[in-house]
N, C-alpha and C positions, 0 to 999 in steps of 0.2 A: 031481371035474371036471377035465378037461384045458383047456389054455388055449385050443384052438380053440374047444372047446364053449362056453366062458365068453364069448370075444367073440362068437359066435354068435347067443347067448342075449340078450346086450346090444344087439346092433344089430336083432334082431326086436322087441324092446320098443320101441326108438326109430326105427323104421323109419317113414318118412311125416313125422315130425316136422321133420325139418332135413336138407338136403341137403349140407351142410357136414361136412367129415371129421372123424372123432373122433381127438382126442389123448390117448391114455390110458398109462397106466404100470400094471403089475404089482407089487403090493406085497403084503405080509404085513400083515393085518388088524390084530392085536392080539397082546401077549404070551403071551397065555393060551391063543390057539387054536393048532391045528397048522400046522407048516411049511407044508404042502401045501394048507392053504385058505387061498384067495387072492380077493381082490375088486378092482374096477377103480374106479379115481379120476381124476375129470378135474382137470387139473393147468395151473390158469391163475394165474401169479404175476405180479404188476407190481411194480416198483421205481421207488419214488417218487425223484425227482430230488433231488440233494443238492448242496450248494454245498461246493465245496472251500476250503480255506484260503488265506489271500493268500500265505502264507510257500511256499517251494518244497515240492513235494510229497514226501511220506514215502516211502521204497521200503524194502519189507520185505525180508529175506534172501530168502524165498521168491520174491518178484517177481525180485530180481537173479539167483536160479537159474535162473529160468522164462527170463529175456533170455539166461542164457549158454547154455543148452541149445536155444535156438531153439526154445521153446516145446513141445519133443519129452518133454514130461513121463512117458511110460510107452514107452521104448524095447523092441524086441522082445527077448524072454528066450527060455531053452530051451524047445523045444516039447514035451519031455517033462515039463515043469512044471506038470501039471494043476491045481495050485491056485491059479495065476494066469491061467490060460488064459481063466476067464468074464471077467477084469478087461481083458484085451485086446480081448475082445468089446464091451465097454462103450466101450472107447476108439475103436474103430471106428466106432460109431455116433455118438458125440460130434464127431469128426473131420470126418464125411461125412454128417452130419446133413441138410445143404442138398441134397446130391446123391442121395443113396440112399433110394428109397421102396420099399415092399412092397404086395403086391397082394392081396386075398383072392380065392381061385378063387371062390368061390361069389357073392359081391356084387359084385365086380370094383370095390370102393370102394378108393381110392387112401389108405393109412394111412401118414403119417410114420414111420420105423421108429426115430427118434433117441432116443425114450425107453421101448422095448420091448425084455426080455430075458428068457431063458426061466427056466422054474421050476428047471431044473437047476442055474443058476448060482444061485438062492436056496438050494439046497440045498448047495451047496459054500459059503456063506457059513456057513450053519448047522454045517457040518462044521467049519470052521475055527474057529467058536467053541466047538464041544462038545470039540474035542481039547486045548485049554488048554495048549498047548506053549510053553514061554518064548520070546518073541520077542528076539531081538538088535538093540537100538535102537543108533541111533548116538550115539555119546558124545562127537561134536565139537559146539561151539559156534557161533554163526552167524558169526564171525568166521574159524574154521577151515573153515567151509564156504565162505565166498567167497575162501579162499586160493588154491585152484586148480580149474580144470574137472575134473580126475580125481576128485576126490572127490564130485562128482555122481553118479556111480555108485552109491555106498555109499548116499546119501541117497535115489535112487530105489528101490533094493532095499529100504530099509525102509520107503517108502510101499507098496509092494506087499506086503509082510509084514502091516502094521498096518491097512491098509484094509478088510480083511473083517471084522475084529473091530469095526473104528468103525462100518462100515455096519449090521452087525448091531445095535449098542447104538443109534444114532441112530434106528434104525426103531422103538425102543420109545418115542420121546419125540416125540410130536406129529409124526412122519413127518418128522423133520429131516434123514434120509438125503438125501430127495427136494432139500430147500432147498439142501442142501451140492452136491447133483449140478447143479441150477440154476447155482449159484454156479461151479462149474469150467467149465460150459460158457461162462458169460458173459465169466469170465476169456480162456478159450482164443479166443473170438471179439472180444476187446478191447471189450467192452460195459460191463465194470463198473470204475468208478472204483477203482484200489487205492489211492489217497490221501484216500478218504471217511475223514470224521470217525469214523463207526461203526465201520468195519472196523480202525481204528488202535486206538479203545477197546477192542473185542475182542481185538486182539492183545495189550495190557496186560494184560487178565484172564488170558489165556493166560500170559504171563510171571510174573503173580503167583503163580499155581500150580504153574507149574513150578519155582520156587526152592525150596530145601531151607528158607529161612529167610527171613520177608518183608523182615528188614532189608537183604537185599540187593537189593531191587529198585529198579528203575531206570527212569525213565519217560521216553518219547518224547518231544522239544521239543515236537511238534505238539499232541500230547494236554495236555501241560503248559500249552500257551498256551490251549487250549480251557477248562482247569479255571480259570484265573487269570482269564480274560475272567467265566466265570462267578461267582466268588468276588467279583469287584470289582462285578458287576452285582447279584447278590440276596444278597450277604452270606455268612457263616459257615454259615448254615443249610442254604444249597444244598449247601454241601461234605459236610457232616454227614450229608444224606438221600440224598446220591447215593451216599456211600461205604457207608453201613451200618455195622455195629456193628465190623465187622474183629476184632482180637483185644483184648477189654476185659474179658475173665472172667479176673481173676488170683486166684492164692491169696495171702493177706496174707504180706508178707515172704519170700515165694518168688519167685524169678526163675530160670526155666529156657527153655532153647532151644524147648521146646515151645508154650512160650506165644506163640511167634512163628511157630507153623507155619502155611503156609497151608491146610492141611485141616482147621485147626480154627477158621477165620476164618470170619466172617459177612460176605459181602461183596454190594453190588450192583453198583459200579464200582471199578475199582482207581483209586481217586483219591489223588493225594499230600497229603501232610500240609502243613496252612497255613505251618508254617516254609519248606517247600520252595517253595511258591507265592511266599512273601514275597521270598525270596532270587534267583526266576526272573526274568530280566530279558531277554528275548527280542528288544528293540529295539535297533539299532544305534545311533540316537540318544540324547540325553539322557531319563533316566526322568521326570524333571521339568521340566515348562516353563511359563513365565510366557503369561498369556493375549496373544495376538499371533497375525499371519500365520504358519500352519505351512507355512515353506517347504519343510520337506523332504516332508511329506507330498503338499503340489503336484508336488514333484519326482519322488516315486515314481509319482503318478499321471500323470505326462506321459511316464515310462519305459514304463507297462504299457498306456496307453489306446490306442496304436495309432492307427489312422485315426477312431477313433469320436468324436464330439463329447460334450460333457458342458455341464450347467449347474449353478451353484452355488446353495445353498441354506441358509438358517438353520435350526436346530433345537434345542428345549430338552429337556433330559433330566433327569427328576427323580434325585437322586443323595443319598446318604447324607450328614447335615449333621454337621459336626465341624470343629474347628479343633485344628490343630497349632501348632507354634510359629512356622511359616512359612506354612501353607498352609489354605485353608478360607474365606478372605475373599472377598468382592464385589469383583472387581477388573475393572473396566469401561476398563481402559487410558486414565485420564483424562476419561472421560465419566460420572463418578459425580456424583450430585445433593451439593453441598456440597463437603466436603472429601474428596478422592482417597485411595485407599489409598496411593498413592506418597506424597503430602503426609504422611499419618500416619505413616508409617514413617520419612521422614525427619526428622519432628519427633522422634518417639521416639529416633532416633539423635543427633541433635543435644543433645536435653536430656541424654541419658546421657553424652556425650561432653564436654560442656562443664562446669566447674565453675561455671559462672553459673546452674546449675538454681536457686540459691538466690534467685536473683532471679526466677524462673519464677513464674508464677501457677498455683495447684495448681488442676486443672480440677473443684473442688468443685461449680461450677454447673452442670456437665453430669450429676454425679452426682444432683443434686436433681432435674433435669429427666426423668433415665430413671428414677428411684424413682416419681416421679409418673405418668409413663406406665405403669409396671408395675403399680403399686397398681391403677390405674385398669382396665387390663386383667384383673388377677386378680378384682378385684370383678365385673367383667362375665362372666369365667366361671364364676363361683361362682354368680351368677345364673342364668346360662342352664343350668347342669348339672342344675336342676330338682329336686333332692333334697336333703334337711338334710344329708347328710355327703357333701361333695363327694368324699371319696376314693373313694365307691363309684359315682360318677358318670363320665361318656365324657371328661370334660375333666379328669380326676385327674392325669395325665401332664403337661399343659401347665400348671395351676396349679403342680404341684409343682416345675415347671421354673422357673417365675415366682418362686415362694418362695425358692429356691436362689439366684436372681440377685437378690433383693433383700437377702439375708442378705450376698452378697459386696458388695453397694454399701454397705450399712451398715457394714461392716466397713472400706471402705476409706475412708468419710466419718468414721470414728472416726479412722483413722490421719492423715486430712488434718488435723482438728483439732488432733491432737497436735503434728505438724510445724510447723502453722501458730504454735501457741504457742511452740514453741521456737524457730524462727525469729525471732518479735517479740521474745524475751528476750535472743536473741544480738545483734540490730540496735541495741535500745534499749541495751545494755551498752555496744557500740561507739560509740554516739553521747553516751554519757555521762549518759543520763536514767534516770529510776526507772520500772518497768513493773510495773503491777499485775497481778500472775499469777491472782490469785481472781477470783470472779465479782461481789463487792460491791466497791464504790470509795466512798469517802467523799469528796465532793468539795470539803467545806469546809477539808477537811486538805492540799489539792493547791494548788500555787504556779501550776500553768497554767490554774487555774479563777477567774474573775472576776465576781462576780455584779452585776447593774445597782445594788445596794444600796452596792457598794464603789464601783463607776465614779462613781457620783453624788457621793460623799463626796470624790473624787479631782478630779472637773471642776470646771472653773473656769467654765463655763456651764451652769447648772442646767436653764436651761428649753429645752435640744437635745430635739427629739423622739426622738432616738436613746436618750435615758435615761429615757424612759415605759415603764413596766412594761407588758408584752403581756397581754392580756385584761384590763387594769385599765379604770375607767370611761373615764378621760380618751383612753386609746387607741381605745375603743368609738367615742366622740366623732369624733375625728379620721376615724376608718375610714367612718362615717355620711355624710359631705361628700363622699367622693371617688365620682368616677363609676367608675373601674376602680382595682382592686387589683392586687398581683403575683399573687395566686392566682386571680382572676377575670379575667387579660386574655384567657387562652386562650377562654375561654367568651363573653367580652364582644365579641369581632370575629366570633363566627360560625365559629370552627373546631370547636367542638362541635355544630354543627348551627343551622340556623335557628330551630328552636323554642327552644333554650337563649337565643339570641341575644335574641329578643322577650322572653322572660322576663325577662332582666337589665335589658333597656331599660325594661320597665314599672316596675321595681323601683328604679331611679336616676333616672330622669326624670319618671315618672308618678307614682312614690311607692306604689305597690302593695304589698303585704304579702309579704314573702319565702315562698317556697314551702315547705312543710313536707317533709322529707326521710322516708325509709322509716326503719322502726327498724334495718333492716340498717347502711344508711348512717349513722345516728347512733351505732350502736355501735362502728362503724368509724372515726368522728371521735373520739369519746370515747378509745378506745384510744391514737389518736395523739397525743391530748393528754395521757393519762397516763402514755405510754413515753418522751415527749420528753426529758425529764430523764436517763431511762436510756442514750439515745442520746448524751446530751451526756458522760453518764460512762463509757461507752466510748470516746468521743472523745479524751477528756482521760486517761483511764488508759492505754489501749491503742493509739490510735491515734497521738496527737502524740509519744509518745517513739520511736516507729518513724519516722513518714515526715516530721514538722513539728519536731524537736527546737528547742527554744529558743523556741517559740511558745507565746502563750497564748489561752485560748478567753475572749471577752468576749461576755457577754449583749448584746442589742440590743433598740431598742425598735421606731421606725419611721421613715421618710425620706418626706417630702412632696413631691409636685411640682406646679406650679402650672399654669393655662393663662394666655392671653393677658391676662386680664382681672385676674388674681391669685387666682383662686377655686382652691381644692384640687381637683385632677384626678384625679392619681394616689397612691396610699399603697401604699408597700412597705415589708413588716416582716420582714427577715431573721432567722432563727432564732439568728443569732450571727454570730461574725467571728473571725478569728484575727489576731492582733496582735503586734507585737515586745514593746511595752509597752502601758500603760494608755490611754494618748492616742488620741484618734481618728484624728490623722493618721497613725499607725502600723499602720493596719489594711493587710492584705495580700490577705486572703482573705475571701469571704462562706462563711458556711454555711448549708444548707439540711438539714432531716433530715424523713424519712418513715419511718412503721412500717407496713408492709403487712400484711395480715391473713393473706393467703395465704402466697407464696413471696417469698423475699428478689430484691430486684431485681440481676440480673447485666447489665442493659443500662438506660440512662436512658431513662425513658417520654418520649414526646414530648410529651404533655401537659404535662410538668413544665419543659420547657425553657425558655419563654418567663418563668416564674415566676423560674428561677435567672439568667437574662439581666436582669430586672428588678432583681434584688436586685444584680448586679454594676455595674449603671449606677447604682442609687442610692448605693452606697457607693463607688463610683468606683474599683472595684478591676480585676485583670486576671483574676480566676478565681474560682470558686467550689468549695466541696468540699461533694458531694452524699452524704450518709449515708442507707442503708437498713437500718435496724434491725428485727430479728426476735430472739427468745428465744435462739437460739445461736449466730448469725453476723450480722456486719454486714457490709455491701460498702460500699466506699468508691468514689466517681467524682470526677474534675476536670474542671469545664466551663470552656473558656476564654472569653472576651470575644467577643462578635459583635455590633458596633456596628449594621451595616447590617440585619441579621436584626430586631434590637429596634427600628430606626427605622420599618423596614416595617410591622410590627405596630403601633407607637404610632400611625403615619399614620392608618391605617384607624380605629382607636380614636377619634381626634381627627376624622375625617371622619364618625363617626355622633354621637359625644355632646357634642364642642366645637363647636357651631355657636350661631347665635341661636336659630333655631327647629329644635331636633332632631326629626325625623321617623321613627317608627315603621318599620322597615326591613321590607319585604316578600321582597326578595330578598338572597340574599348578594353580597358586594362580588365583582367578578370576579378579582381578584387574591386570594382567600383561598385558591382551591385551589393555586395556586402557592405561595403561602407556607406552604400545609399540606405541602408535598411538599419544601420548603427545610427547614422544621423537622423531618421526619422523617431527612433526609439529614444534617442539624447534628447531631442526638442521638445518631446512630451515630459520631461523633467524639469523644464524652466519653471521656475516659481512664478506664480500669478500673485503680486502684491496688490494689486486692487485698481480700480478706476477712481479718476480725480475728475473734476470740471476743468475743461480747457480754458486756457487764457492766451491773449495776444499782446504783441508789443505795442505800446502806446502810454499815453499819460494815465496816470492811474488816480482814478476818482474816489476810490474806497480803499482803506488799508487797516485792517484791524491792528490794533495794539495788543498788549497784554491784558486779554479779557478775563475777568474772575468769573467763570460760571459756575453756578449753584448745583447743590446735588440734585434738587428738583427738577431743574433743566434737565441732567443727565439723565434723570429717570422718565422724564417725558420722551426724551429722544429715544430711550430703550423700547419704551412701549410703542412707539411710532415703528421703530425697526421690527419688533415680534409682529406687528398688525401686517406689516408690509411682506415678510415672509409669508404670511397666511394667505396673503392675496396672491402673491408669485405662485404658491402652491396650487390656488384655486385654477389660476391660468393653465398651470402644467399638466391637470388633470386630463385625462383622455375618456372621452365618453364611449360606453360600451355600446356596439351595435348588435351584436350577436350574443345570445345565451347560449351556451354550450353545455347541454346536459348528458347524462350518462341514463340510458334506458334498457330496460329487460325485456326481451322478446322473448314471449312465452310460446 
C-alpha cells in the first residue's frame, strides 16, 4: 500500500467525525513486520512542567556546541552523499515546521508537514542498518570538543553517520525515535529546559555506560545535590532503591576490572555512593548552623526575588531522630521549658573544666525521676500491645528502646553510688573522722551517738522534757494535753483543707475520738517508726564524718510551749539534735527524719516545713538537718530559721484554739492562702546538701580508719566524676522530632 493510498483510506474512515486537521507520522509498526508495512499513529505528547534547581543551570557539552554553532546542527553536506539526504529532508521539516504546509489534492485539507517523511527515507535507514559498516566515532572528550569551533564539524559528521542506526534501533522500543524527534524539535524551538533534572540524570546514565570502568564515573554537581537531598530526606533506602544493584556479583577472593564494567551492571539510576554524598558540600555557607535567623538565606532570597513580594511562614518537618556529639537536641534558642540547651552545655563545660566538680552534687535525683517515668511508659506500652509476648506486638521497638535506656540509667546510678562512696571516704579522711564504709552500723560503738539514757545520766536536771523518751507513757500524756504539735501544725490551721481542720478541732477541743487511718497509711507510719533508727545510723556513720565533723547526735524528748494561762498549747518532739558536747546548751541544729515509702526526697516537701520551723524555735537553734531515708540512698537538706513564717502560722493557730470559747471554724482564715504560698516558696530555699549511701543498725563488719589517700587516687576520682557528668548529660538530652523551618512563599 502506497503512502498516498494509506492517507486516503484513513481520511475516508474519519471523514465527518472532525473537521480538525490530522497530525500524523509514518513509522514502522514492529520489528517483525516488513519494512514496507506502515501504519499511522496520532502523536500528541505533553511535557509536564518541571521545576529547575535553585543553583545555576547545568550546561551540557551538547548545549554549548549548539550555542557555538548558532543552532545549525545539520549543515549542508555534499549533494552526492545520498545516505544522509533523507536526514536533511527531516531537518528542513523541523526548521520550517511553522511555515511550510502541504495540501491534499483530493480533499484540499491542509496538513502540517513537520512530521511527515517518505517511505524511501525509511528504506535508507534500513539499508544503513543492514550494511553494518564500521562507523568512525569521534575520539575527543567533552573538553576537547569545546576547545575550538573547528572541531564541531567532526562532531556533526559523526552525528550524520550514527543517526540512521540510532533511529532504527529506537524505533524497535516503544517508538522512542518519535520521542527523540520531539525532543530535538523542542530544543531547536527553545521550548525544552536543558537544565531539567530528569535530563541531567539521563546524561549521568549515559556517562555511566560510556566509561570503560565505573570507578572512573564522575557526577555533575546538580545531580549530586539532587541525590543528597533525597538521601537526607528519605534515608539510605532511597539511595539503594534508586541505584539498583550496580555491580554486586563478585567472585570470592577474585578482583578484576570486569567486576566494575558498566556493561555487567544492573542500574536504575546513576546514583553516587553514600561516601560521595557525605563528602559533597554544595553550599557556600557553613554546613552546620545553630537555630537562629538564617541571614544568608534571606540575603539569597533578596537577590533573586526581583520585584515580587513574599510572606514568611513556619512549618514543621518530621526528621530522623538521633543524637550525635553536638547535634540532634531540642534547641529553641532560649525558649525551652525549664533548663535551656545552652545552659545545659555551659553547665557541662563548667563541671568538666573545674576541679571543683568534687563539690558538685551528682544528679542521681534526675536519674530516679527519669527511671520512674520510663518504667511507667514501658508498663503502659506492654499493656497496650495486647499480646502476651510484647516482642511480637506493634510497640516492640518502643519498648526495647525504653529497656535500653533503663539499662543505661541503672548503669549510671551504680556509678553515682560508687563515686559518692569514694567522695565520702576521702572527705571524712581529710576531716580526720571515721567513716563507716559498710551497710551495717553499730551505734553503741560510735562516739558520735548519744542515747537518751546516756544523756539522762549526764544531765543535772532529770525532769527536763527533752530527756523524756519518745513514745513512752509520759510522752503520750504530755502530747494529749496539747492543742497543736509540730507534726499537726500544718493540718490544724487549715493548710490541708477545711475538712481536716474541722476534724482536728473536734479532736482537741470537743474530745472526739481520733479518726482511724487506712491500712496503707498505717503501714507507712509503721515503716517510718521502724526505720527511724536506721536513718540515725546513716547520719552518725556516714553523714556526720563528711558534713559535720566533730559534732555528736543526741536523742531528744519534747519541748512544751504554754499559752497565756499556763496551759500546754504546743508540743514539739524533734527526732534528735546535733551538739558539740552532751550539754543542752551546746545544741547547734535540730534533726528531722522521714522515711518515704516511694521515692527519696530531692526537694523539701512544703507540708513538712512548719514542723521543721517549730523544732528550730523549740530548740532555739539557727537551722535543722532534714533526712529522707530509703533502703539505698539518703538525701540531706538544711532548713534555715524563719521566725516571721513560723509566727504567722502560730498566730492563726492561736486565733482558732487559744480563746475563751473556741468555735468550730466553718471557713478558712483569709490569710491561709497567702501563708500557703509563702510556705511553698520557703520550702524551695532549703539547701540540698547531697545524697549518701544508706546504712542500717547492726553489727558493723567494715569500718574505715584514718586512711591516707594519695593525690593520684583523688585525681582518678575526679576523672570518674567528670565522665559521670558527661554520661548524665547524654541521658538528659532530648531527641528532636520535628525540624522547624522558616520558608519564603513567593
